[in-house]
C-alpha positions as a Markdown table, in Angstrom:
| # | Residue | x | y | z |
|---|---|---|---|---|
| 1 | Met | 0.0 | 0.0 | 0.0 |
| 2 | Thr | 1.3 | 3.4 | -1.0 |
| 3 | Leu | 1.2 | 6.0 | 1.8 |
| 4 | Glu | 0.6 | 9.6 | 0.7 |
| 5 | His | 2.6 | 12.2 | 2.4 |
| 6 | Pro | 0.4 | 14.9 | 4.0 |
| 7 | Pro | 0.6 | 18.3 | 2.3 |
| 8 | Glu | 3.3 | 20.5 | 3.7 |
| 9 | His | 2.1 | 23.5 | 5.6 |
| 10 | Thr | 3.9 | 26.7 | 4.5 |
| 11 | Val | 4.9 | 29.0 | 7.2 |
| 12 | Pro | 3.1 | 32.4 | 6.9 |
| 13 | Val | 5.3 | 35.2 | 5.8 |
| 14 | Pro | 5.4 | 38.0 | 8.4 |
| 15 | Arg | 3.9 | 41.1 | 6.8 |
| 16 | Ile | 4.4 | 44.9 | 7.2 |
| 17 | Arg | 1.0 | 46.6 | 6.6 |
| 18 | Ser | 1.0 | 49.7 | 4.4 |
| 19 | Tyr | -2.2 | 51.1 | 6.1 |
| 20 | Val | -3.2 | 52.3 | 2.7 |
| 21 | Ala | -6.9 | 51.5 | 2.6 |
| 22 | Asn | -7.7 | 48.5 | 0.4 |
| 23 | Leu | -4.1 | 48.0 | -0.6 |
| 24 | Asp | -2.9 | 45.3 | 1.8 |
| 25 | Glu | -5.7 | 43.0 | 0.7 |
| 26 | Gln | -4.1 | 43.1 | -2.8 |
| 27 | Met | -0.8 | 41.7 | -1.5 |
| 28 | Glu | -1.7 | 39.0 | 1.1 |
| 29 | Gly | -1.7 | 41.5 | 4.0 |
| 30 | Gly | 1.3 | 43.7 | 3.3 |
| 31 | Phe | 4.9 | 43.8 | 2.4 |
| 32 | Pro | 7.0 | 40.8 | 3.4 |
| 33 | Glu | 9.0 | 41.8 | 6.5 |
| 34 | Gly | 12.6 | 42.5 | 5.7 |
| 35 | Ser | 11.9 | 43.3 | 2.0 |
| 36 | Val | 13.7 | 46.0 | 0.0 |
| 37 | Val | 11.0 | 47.8 | -2.0 |
| 38 | Leu | 11.4 | 50.4 | -4.8 |
| 39 | Val | 8.7 | 53.1 | -4.7 |
| 40 | Cys | 8.9 | 54.5 | -8.2 |
| 41 | Gly | 7.2 | 57.2 | -10.2 |
| 42 | Arg | 7.6 | 60.5 | -12.0 |
| 43 | Pro | 8.3 | 63.7 | -10.0 |
| 44 | Gly | 5.2 | 64.8 | -8.1 |
| 45 | Ser | 3.6 | 61.4 | -7.9 |
| 46 | Met | 3.5 | 61.4 | -4.0 |
| 47 | Lys | 6.3 | 58.8 | -3.6 |
| 48 | Ser | 7.9 | 60.5 | -0.6 |
| 49 | Ser | 4.6 | 61.2 | 1.0 |
| 50 | Leu | 3.4 | 57.6 | 0.6 |
| 51 | Ala | 6.6 | 56.1 | 2.0 |
| 52 | Tyr | 6.5 | 58.4 | 5.0 |
| 53 | Tyr | 2.8 | 57.7 | 5.6 |
| 54 | Met | 3.4 | 54.0 | 5.8 |
| 55 | Met | 6.2 | 54.4 | 8.3 |
| 56 | Tyr | 4.1 | 57.0 | 10.3 |
| 57 | Met | 1.1 | 54.7 | 10.5 |
| 58 | Gln | 3.3 | 51.7 | 11.5 |
| 59 | Ala | 4.6 | 53.9 | 14.3 |
| 60 | Leu | 1.2 | 55.1 | 15.5 |
| 61 | Asn | -0.6 | 51.7 | 15.2 |
| 62 | Glu | 2.1 | 49.1 | 15.9 |
| 63 | Gly | 4.9 | 51.0 | 17.6 |
| 64 | Arg | 7.5 | 50.2 | 15.0 |
| 65 | Arg | 10.4 | 52.6 | 14.9 |
| 66 | Gly | 11.6 | 54.0 | 11.6 |
| 67 | Val | 14.3 | 56.2 | 10.1 |
| 68 | Tyr | 13.6 | 58.4 | 7.0 |
| 69 | Leu | 16.8 | 59.4 | 5.3 |
| 70 | Thr | 16.3 | 62.4 | 3.0 |
| 71 | Leu | 19.1 | 63.3 | 0.7 |
| 72 | Glu | 17.3 | 66.0 | -1.3 |
| 73 | Gln | 15.1 | 68.0 | 1.2 |
| 74 | Gly | 16.0 | 69.5 | 4.5 |
| 75 | Arg | 14.2 | 68.2 | 7.6 |
| 76 | Thr | 12.3 | 71.5 | 8.2 |
| 77 | Ser | 11.1 | 71.7 | 4.6 |
| 78 | Phe | 10.1 | 68.1 | 4.5 |
| 79 | Ala | 8.2 | 68.4 | 7.8 |
| 80 | Arg | 6.3 | 71.4 | 6.4 |
| 81 | His | 5.3 | 69.4 | 3.3 |
| 82 | Leu | 4.1 | 66.5 | 5.5 |
| 83 | Ala | 2.0 | 68.9 | 7.7 |
| 84 | His | 0.4 | 70.2 | 4.5 |
| 85 | Ile | -1.0 | 66.8 | 3.7 |
| 86 | Gly | -2.1 | 66.1 | 7.2 |
| 87 | Leu | 0.9 | 64.2 | 8.7 |
| 88 | Asp | 2.4 | 65.6 | 11.8 |
| 89 | Pro | 6.1 | 64.5 | 12.1 |
| 90 | Asp | 5.9 | 65.4 | 15.8 |
| 91 | Ala | 2.9 | 63.1 | 16.5 |
| 92 | Ser | 5.3 | 60.2 | 17.2 |
| 93 | Asp | 8.8 | 60.1 | 18.4 |
| 94 | Lys | 9.2 | 56.7 | 16.7 |
| 95 | Val | 10.0 | 58.0 | 13.2 |
| 96 | Ala | 13.3 | 60.0 | 12.9 |
| 97 | Ile | 13.8 | 62.2 | 9.8 |
| 98 | Val | 17.5 | 62.6 | 9.1 |
| 99 | Asp | 18.7 | 64.8 | 6.2 |
| 100 | Leu | 21.8 | 65.1 | 4.2 |
| 101 | Ser | 23.4 | 67.8 | 6.2 |
| 102 | Ala | 23.4 | 65.6 | 9.3 |
| 103 | Leu | 24.9 | 62.7 | 7.3 |
| 104 | Arg | 27.6 | 65.0 | 5.9 |
| 105 | Lys | 28.5 | 66.0 | 9.4 |
| 106 | Ser | 29.0 | 62.3 | 10.2 |
| 107 | Phe | 30.9 | 61.3 | 7.1 |
| 108 | Gly | 32.1 | 64.5 | 5.5 |
| 109 | Asp | 32.9 | 65.2 | 1.9 |
| 110 | Thr | 35.5 | 67.3 | 0.2 |
| 111 | Gly | 33.9 | 68.3 | -3.1 |
| 112 | Pro | 30.8 | 67.9 | -5.3 |
| 113 | Lys | 31.0 | 64.1 | -4.8 |
| 114 | Gly | 33.6 | 64.1 | -2.1 |
| 115 | Asp | 35.7 | 61.2 | -1.0 |
| 116 | Thr | 33.0 | 59.3 | 0.9 |
| 117 | Asn | 31.7 | 56.0 | -0.4 |
| 118 | Trp | 28.0 | 57.0 | 0.0 |
| 119 | Leu | 26.7 | 53.5 | -0.6 |
| 120 | Asn | 28.7 | 52.2 | 2.4 |
| 121 | Ala | 27.9 | 55.4 | 4.4 |
| 122 | Ile | 24.2 | 54.8 | 4.0 |
| 123 | Leu | 24.5 | 51.2 | 5.0 |
| 124 | Ser | 26.6 | 52.1 | 8.0 |
| 125 | Gln | 24.2 | 54.9 | 9.1 |
| 126 | Ala | 21.1 | 52.6 | 8.8 |
| 127 | Ala | 22.9 | 49.9 | 10.8 |
| 128 | Ser | 23.8 | 52.4 | 13.5 |
| 129 | Tyr | 20.2 | 53.5 | 13.7 |
| 130 | Lys | 19.0 | 50.0 | 14.0 |
| 131 | Gln | 21.4 | 49.3 | 16.8 |
| 132 | Leu | 20.8 | 52.6 | 18.7 |
| 133 | Phe | 17.2 | 53.4 | 17.8 |
| 134 | Gly | 15.9 | 49.9 | 17.3 |
| 135 | Cys | 14.3 | 50.8 | 13.9 |
| 136 | Glu | 12.5 | 48.2 | 11.9 |
| 137 | Leu | 11.7 | 50.4 | 8.9 |
| 138 | Val | 14.1 | 52.6 | 6.7 |
| 139 | Thr | 13.3 | 54.9 | 3.8 |
| 140 | Leu | 15.9 | 56.3 | 1.5 |
| 141 | Asp | 14.8 | 59.4 | -0.4 |
| 142 | Ser | 16.0 | 59.2 | -3.1 |
| 143 | Met | 18.1 | 56.9 | -5.2 |
| 144 | Ser | 18.7 | 59.7 | -7.7 |
| 145 | Ala | 20.1 | 61.9 | -5.0 |
| 146 | Leu | 22.3 | 59.1 | -3.8 |
| 147 | Tyr | 23.6 | 58.6 | -7.4 |
| 148 | Ser | 24.5 | 62.3 | -7.6 |
| 149 | Leu | 26.7 | 61.9 | -4.5 |
| 150 | His | 28.4 | 58.5 | -5.3 |
| 151 | Ser | 30.9 | 58.0 | -8.1 |
| 152 | Phe | 30.2 | 54.6 | -9.6 |
| 153 | Glu | 32.9 | 52.5 | -11.3 |
| 154 | Asn | 30.8 | 49.5 | -11.9 |
| 155 | Pro | 27.1 | 50.3 | -11.1 |
| 156 | Arg | 25.7 | 46.8 | -11.5 |
| 157 | Arg | 28.3 | 45.2 | -9.1 |
| 158 | Glu | 28.2 | 48.1 | -6.6 |
| 159 | Leu | 24.4 | 48.1 | -6.6 |
| 160 | Phe | 24.2 | 44.4 | -6.1 |
| 161 | His | 26.3 | 44.7 | -3.0 |
| 162 | Phe | 24.3 | 47.7 | -1.8 |
| 163 | Phe | 21.0 | 45.8 | -2.1 |
| 164 | Glu | 22.5 | 42.8 | -0.3 |
| 165 | Gly | 23.8 | 45.1 | 2.4 |
| 166 | Leu | 20.3 | 46.5 | 2.9 |
| 167 | Arg | 18.9 | 43.0 | 3.3 |
| 168 | Thr | 21.4 | 42.1 | 5.9 |
| 169 | Leu | 20.1 | 45.0 | 8.0 |
| 170 | Gly | 17.0 | 42.9 | 8.8 |
| 171 | Thr | 14.8 | 45.9 | 8.4 |
| 172 | Thr | 12.1 | 46.6 | 5.8 |
| 173 | Val | 13.5 | 49.2 | 3.4 |
| 174 | Phe | 11.7 | 51.6 | 1.0 |
| 175 | Leu | 13.8 | 53.2 | -1.8 |
| 176 | Ile | 12.4 | 56.2 | -3.5 |
| 177 | Ser | 13.2 | 56.1 | -7.3 |
| 178 | Glu | 12.5 | 58.8 | -9.9 |
| 179 | Met | 11.2 | 57.8 | -13.3 |
| 180 | Tyr | 11.7 | 60.5 | -16.0 |
| 181 | Asp | 10.5 | 58.9 | -19.2 |
| 182 | Pro | 6.7 | 58.3 | -19.1 |
| 183 | Ser | 6.8 | 56.3 | -22.3 |
| 184 | Lys | 9.1 | 53.6 | -20.8 |
| 185 | Glu | 8.7 | 51.5 | -17.7 |
| 186 | Ile | 12.3 | 52.1 | -16.5 |
| 187 | Phe | 12.0 | 52.1 | -12.8 |
| 188 | Ala | 15.5 | 53.4 | -11.9 |
| 189 | Arg | 18.5 | 54.8 | -13.6 |
| 190 | Tyr | 20.6 | 51.8 | -14.1 |
| 191 | Glu | 17.7 | 49.4 | -15.1 |
| 192 | Val | 19.0 | 46.8 | -12.7 |
| 193 | Glu | 17.5 | 48.1 | -9.4 |
| 194 | Asp | 14.0 | 46.5 | -10.0 |
| 195 | Phe | 15.7 | 43.1 | -10.5 |
| 196 | Leu | 17.7 | 43.5 | -7.3 |
| 197 | Ala | 14.7 | 44.7 | -5.3 |
| 198 | Asp | 12.2 | 42.4 | -3.6 |
| 199 | Gly | 9.3 | 44.6 | -4.5 |
| 200 | Val | 8.4 | 47.4 | -6.9 |
| 201 | Val | 5.5 | 49.8 | -6.2 |
| 202 | His | 4.7 | 52.1 | -9.2 |
| 203 | Leu | 2.9 | 55.4 | -8.8 |
| 204 | Lys | 1.6 | 56.6 | -12.1 |
| 205 | Val | 0.3 | 60.0 | -13.0 |
| 206 | Asp | -2.4 | 60.0 | -15.7 |
| 207 | Arg | -3.0 | 63.4 | -17.3 |
| 208 | Asn | -6.1 | 63.8 | -19.4 |
| 209 | Asn | -8.2 | 66.8 | -20.3 |
| 210 | Gly | -6.3 | 69.1 | -17.9 |
| 211 | Glu | -6.8 | 66.7 | -15.0 |
| 212 | Ser | -4.2 | 64.6 | -13.2 |
| 213 | Asn | -5.1 | 61.3 | -11.6 |
| 214 | Leu | -2.8 | 59.1 | -9.5 |
| 215 | Tyr | -2.7 | 55.3 | -9.9 |
| 216 | Leu | -0.8 | 52.7 | -7.8 |
| 217 | Gly | 0.4 | 49.4 | -9.1 |
| 218 | Ile | 2.3 | 46.5 | -7.5 |
| 219 | Val | 4.7 | 45.5 | -10.3 |
| 220 | Lys | 6.6 | 43.0 | -8.3 |
| 221 | Met | 6.5 | 41.5 | -4.7 |
| 222 | Arg | 8.5 | 38.4 | -3.8 |
| 223 | Glu | 6.9 | 35.8 | -1.6 |
| 224 | Thr | 3.5 | 37.3 | -2.4 |
| 225 | Arg | 0.5 | 36.6 | -4.6 |
| 226 | His | -0.5 | 40.1 | -5.6 |
| 227 | Ser | -2.8 | 41.9 | -7.9 |
| 228 | Arg | -1.2 | 43.3 | -11.1 |
| 229 | Asn | -3.9 | 45.9 | -11.6 |
| 230 | Tyr | -3.3 | 49.6 | -11.3 |
| 231 | Phe | -5.7 | 51.2 | -8.8 |
| 232 | Pro | -6.8 | 54.8 | -8.4 |
| 233 | Leu | -4.9 | 56.3 | -5.5 |
| 234 | Ile | -6.7 | 58.9 | -3.4 |
| 235 | Val | -5.0 | 61.2 | -0.9 |
| 236 | Glu | -7.3 | 62.5 | 1.8 |
| 237 | Pro | -6.6 | 64.4 | 5.0 |
| 238 | Asn | -7.3 | 61.1 | 6.9 |
| 239 | Gly | -4.9 | 59.0 | 4.8 |
| 240 | Phe | -4.2 | 57.2 | 1.5 |
| 241 | Glu | -6.7 | 54.9 | -0.2 |
| 242 | Val | -6.7 | 52.8 | -3.4 |
| 243 | Val | -10.0 | 52.2 | -5.1 |
| 244 | Ala | -10.1 | 48.4 | -5.6 |
| 245 | His | -12.6 | 47.1 | -8.2 |
């Protein structure tokens, strides 16, 4: 008599909720914990706001600590922008906003690009915050700004090691990535970042008849059965929402 082996039970993947209304249901409850996720879109598509909102809501609802590293905008300016869309950076002490000026004080530079290896500097800073602050979430805003600081000799090799370094942090990481050509789905400058990332969230601006509408699509998410549709994204004073059909 042949004995059938019972079906193996898969261990549920721990998830990080986005707290975007109707979105988590489209990706089995949220982002896989410890993922490195690109948040991509054209300028003005609310990438930074969305990434901060997800960290902010995690802090308020689940007590998770996070660090938002902004390489393009000063902390004061970014805080004013957040307040304008209804997010109070002072509502929780669990999300730290660290800007480039603070990082330069730590690592220094001697010219337009300086002599600092900024890929290693970012990894070192994130690791320090995890150790000292206990953070579970990190956002880097943005990859384009990082590229303007760092002198690449071999982008593919260096980015591979950068993404692997981010994974070894054991935190969930959001990387803001600018897309400049609306006719092509090139999610980052070197066209390798989306392969290296565990997930890709694409914010798309649709301009018709003088109106601009935002859409959100989950292009890729490892360890996840997810919808591949693009959903209208609504930004309200009380939060973000996708309109799921």
